[in-house]
N, C-alpha and C positions, 0 to 999 in steps of 0.2 A: 938340944932343945929338952928342958924338962918335963917328964910326964903330963903332970899339971899343963903345961903349954901346947903340951898336942892336945888333950883334953880339950882345951879354947879353943884349938885353929879349929879341930872336926867339929865341932860345936854351931863355929861358926859357918864352917862351910855347909853342915845341914840346914842351917839357920837359911841362908841365902839360898839353897837348893828348895826349899821348902819357899820361900816367896818369890821364887823366879816360878816354881812350878804353877803358886797361887795366879800368880801375873798372867800365864800363860793357857794356865784355865781360865778363869776371867774374861782375857782378851779373846778364847774359843768361842765363851759362852757368848760375848755379843757378836759376834761376827753370826753365831748359828741365829740367835735370834736375830739380826737385821738381816739374814738371807728367810728367814720365817716368816719374816713381816713384808718383804717383799712377795715372797710367792703368793699371799696369802688375795698380798695387792691385787696383784695379776687375777688372781683365780676371779677377785669378786666383780675387776674389770671386764673379765670374760663373759662373768653368769648375768651381770648387767646388760650389757651389751646383743647377748643372747636372748635377752628377755626384750630388748626394745625389736628386735628386727623380728620377733616373733608377734609381737601387739603391734596392730595397725594401728595407725595414729590416724588423728580424725580427717587429716588431711585428703589420706590414702584412701580411707573409707569412703569419703565423700568423690573424690577420683574414680571408686571402683563403681560406685551407682550411677556418676555417671554416663559409666561407658554402658553400664547395661540399663540403663533409660534410653542411650542412642540405639544399641540393639534392638532394642523393642521398637521403638519407633521406626527405626529401619524395615524391620519385616512387615511392623502393623503396612507400612507404607508399596511395600512390595507385594503383599495380598491386593491392598487397591488398585493398583495397577494393573496386576494380573485379573482382577474382577472386570477390569475396565475394556482390557483388552477383549475379554471372552465375551462380554455384555453388546463391545460395538462391532467386532470387527467375526463373530462370528468359532466354530472351531477349530480353524485357521491359529487361533490364538493362543492355540496348545501346544503349539513347539517355539513359541517366545520363553527364554530364560530371563527374567528381573532380578537386575540387583540392585540395590540402595544404598546411598554412602551418606546422610546427613542432606538429604533433599537431590543430590545427583540422582539419577538413575541409567544405567546401561540393557539397554534390549539385545539382547544376544538368541544366536539361532537362526534355525530354517524353516521357512513357510512356503504354502504351496503358492502362493499368488502375489505379481507384485505391489498388487493395491494394499496386501498385508505389509508387506514391505515399507512401503514411504509412507502409511498414514498410521504405521503403530505408534509412530513418535508423536504425531498430534494428538493421539488418543491419552499419550502416557504424559503429553504439555497439561492437561485437561485436568489429570487429577490435583485436588488440592494438596499443597503440602514439595510436588514438584518444582524444581527451581532449573533444573538444565535435563535435557536428556542426550544418549550419545547414543546413535542407533547403528549397531552392527550386524544387524539382522543382512540374509538375503534370500532368495528368492529361488527356488527350484524350477520355476516356471519361465526363468533368463536360458533360452540355449544359446549356445557360444556360437557366434557366423562364422561363416569358413575363411574369412579373414578378417583381421584387426579394421581394417578400413567399413567392411558390412557389420561388424559390431559397432563400430562409432556412430554409425548412418543410424541404425536402428534404433539407438538408443536416443543419440537426437530426435530422431521422428518422433518416439512415444515423449519426450519430453516436451516438444511444441504441441505436441496435441493437448496434453496437459494442463499446458500452460493456456491455450485458447480456450477451450472449458473451464478452467478458472475466471476467467477475462468474463466469459459467457453468466456466469454464475453471479459475477462480480458488480457486472450492470445491472444484472435482475433484479438484484439486492438493492441496490440504492433506488432503483425506480418502485419498489414493494415499500420501503420502510426509510428509507432519504438520507439520513446524514450517520444512524445508528449502524450501517453496514461499515462503516469505516472499521467499526469494535471489533468487525469479527474476521476470523483470517480462515482463506479458503483456500482449502488441498486437493489437488486432484490427480485421480492414475486410474488411467485404462476405464474410465466412466464412474469410479469410486468418489464422490465429493465428500469433503468431511469440513461441516465450519464450525468455528473455534471460538470462544467471545462469551461478552455479558450483553445482555440487553437488558432493558428499564421492564420491561414486565412481560407473559406470558402471551399477550395477543401480539406484539412486535416478533415472538421467537417465532411463533405459527407460519405469524407471517413469513418470516425470512425461508422455514424448510421448506413452505407451498413454493416458494419461488425457485429456489434450490433445486428444486423436483420437477419443477416445471419445464427447468432450463432444456434447450433441446441436445441431447447426448448425454445427457446424468442419466447412469443408470441402479445407481444408490445413493444415497444422503447417509453420513455417520454424523447424528447430533450430539456435537459436544457441546452445545450452545448451555449456560447458564445463564438464570433468572436471578438481575439484582439484590441484594435483602434491600428491603424498605424501612 
């Protein structure tokens, strides 16, 4: 081949290499641009997600506010029940732990008297806002009998005595305030009687308390009676 032909061939080869290199560079730049764009998109998505997770939504704010309000309501009800226990049952109520959950009350702990153990539930039920009461109290006054039979007999005798006293008080209430006595709940434990319910006026409430206190066998009356608003 002549010298001119070799030059032309070399020039052609160089042109091909130049074009190939330019195409490779162009392709490489496009790939890099695509990867950079993808990386930027991922970073933007992660940043947006992080911001969304740290900024509370209106729904989550409303939910947290509702929880706080319920906590405050439960704490207030616990204090009201504890106050009622102390006012109605005296210092023996200091041993009672009160837990409130949306109107449901748990009474937990140890008390000295069996009457406190049993009547604490009635006192708690008399507090406005209480929907139900679970009584987990136990009395230190309860002495274990020597045998299981003796324990059962002792418990039954006490229950019978309490039921008889409740009937006596109920009878006297009917005689004193008539049909309004049916609106009262009577509970007795070892001579301590609680009256819980609502009466139409102060006069009937006074008569009811007097009738209960005048009943044979009653040592103390716990007043849980409310007067209906007019």
